[in-house]
C-alpha positions as CSV (number, residue, x, y, z in Angstrom):
1,M,-0.3,-0.1,-0.4
2,K,1.4,3.5,-0.8
3,P,1.7,6.0,2.1
4,T,-0.8,9.0,1.6
5,P,0.8,12.6,1.8
6,I,-0.4,12.7,5.5
7,R,1.6,9.3,6.4
8,R,4.7,10.3,4.0
9,T,4.2,13.7,6.7
10,A,3.8,12.0,9.9
11,L,6.3,9.3,9.1
12,R,8.9,12.3,7.4
13,L,8.3,13.9,11.0
14,T,9.1,10.6,13.1
15,G,12.3,10.1,11.0
16,V,13.6,13.8,11.0
17,T,12.8,13.9,14.7
18,A,14.5,10.8,15.6
19,A,17.6,11.3,13.3
20,A,18.2,14.7,14.5
21,F,17.7,13.2,17.7
22,A,20.3,9.9,17.0
23,T,22.6,12.7,15.4
24,A,22.8,15.1,18.4
25,L,23.4,12.3,20.8
26,L,26.3,11.1,18.4
27,T,28.3,14.4,18.2
28,P,31.5,14.0,20.0
29,S,30.3,16.9,22.0
30,A,26.9,15.1,23.0
31,A,28.9,12.1,23.4
32,T,30.9,13.4,26.2
33,A,28.4,15.5,28.0
34,D,24.6,14.8,29.3
35,P,22.0,16.1,27.4
36,P,20.8,19.4,28.5
37,P,17.9,19.1,30.9
38,G,14.7,18.5,29.3
39,C,16.2,17.3,26.1
40,T,15.9,13.3,26.1
41,A,14.9,11.0,23.8
42,A,11.2,11.1,26.3
43,D,10.9,14.8,26.4
44,M,11.4,15.5,22.7
45,A,8.7,12.4,22.5
46,N,6.6,14.5,24.8
47,V,6.5,17.6,23.1
48,A,5.9,15.8,19.6
49,T,2.7,14.1,20.9
50,G,1.5,17.4,22.4
51,V,2.1,18.8,18.8
52,A,0.0,15.9,17.4
53,A,-3.1,16.1,19.9
54,S,-3.1,19.9,19.2
55,T,-2.9,19.3,15.5
56,S,-5.6,16.7,15.9
57,G,-7.5,19.4,18.0
58,Y,-7.6,22.0,15.4
59,L,-8.3,19.4,11.9
60,Y,-11.5,18.6,14.1
61,A,-12.4,22.4,14.8
62,H,-11.1,23.6,11.1
63,P,-13.2,20.6,8.6
64,D,-12.0,22.7,6.0
65,V,-8.9,22.0,6.2
66,N,-8.9,18.7,7.7
67,E,-10.7,18.1,4.4
68,F,-7.8,19.8,2.4
69,Y,-5.3,17.3,3.7
70,T,-7.5,14.3,3.7
71,G,-8.1,15.7,-0.1
72,L,-4.2,15.1,-0.6
73,R,-4.4,11.3,-0.7
74,N,-5.9,11.4,-4.2
75,R,-3.2,13.5,-5.6
76,P,-0.4,12.3,-7.4
77,D,3.0,13.0,-5.6
78,D,4.4,15.9,-7.5
79,E,0.9,18.2,-7.4
80,V,1.2,18.1,-3.5
81,P,3.6,20.7,-2.9
82,E,2.4,23.0,-4.9
83,A,-1.4,22.7,-4.0
84,V,-0.3,23.0,-0.1
85,R,1.4,26.2,-1.1
86,S,-2.3,27.2,-3.0
87,F,-4.0,26.5,0.0
88,F,-2.2,28.4,1.9
89,A,-1.5,31.2,0.1
90,D,-5.4,30.9,-0.1
91,N,-5.6,30.6,3.6
92,P,-2.5,32.4,5.9
93,Q,-4.8,32.0,9.1
94,A,-4.6,28.4,8.6
95,H,-1.0,28.4,8.0
96,S,-0.2,30.8,10.8
97,D,-2.6,28.4,13.2
98,L,-0.4,25.4,12.1
99,L,2.9,26.7,12.5
100,G,1.9,27.9,16.1
101,L,0.4,24.6,16.8
102,R,4.2,23.0,16.4
103,Q,5.9,26.0,17.8
104,P,6.6,23.9,21.3
105,L,8.5,21.2,18.8
106,T,10.5,24.3,17.3
107,D,11.2,25.8,20.3
108,F,12.3,22.4,21.9
109,R,15.1,21.6,18.6
110,A,16.1,24.9,19.4
111,R,16.7,24.9,23.0
112,C,18.2,21.0,22.5
113,G,20.7,22.2,20.0
114,L,18.7,20.0,17.1
115,P,17.8,20.9,13.7
116,Q,14.7,22.3,12.6
117,P,13.3,20.7,9.5
118,E,13.7,22.7,6.3
119,R,9.9,22.9,6.1
120,P,7.9,23.3,8.9
121,L,4.8,22.0,7.5
122,L,4.5,20.2,4.5
123,D,5.8,21.2,1.4
124,Q,5.9,24.4,2.5
């Protein structure tokens, strides 16, 4: 079964998060020192879980945004980035809201010295 854009995004977030955390843990300076307080894998999972729960609640409360993201699964992969850009151009508040919802994960990464994703929202 081919992953949907939503599933790919979730897998990408999980994979990037795990890879970034593993990379940070394996750097020479990190290998000899404990992570900063509140920067463990469990802490990251906790923050990511909160972001996911908030995003879920937002999508249920905003059926138009939920419908848009759900509809991406029926589009060819090469059309998804432009569809997302177009949607956010037409719906700047949704874009702002979703960036705000993921801010705790952005803050966690900054505080813990982990790299930020290149595009915080799907093909932004």
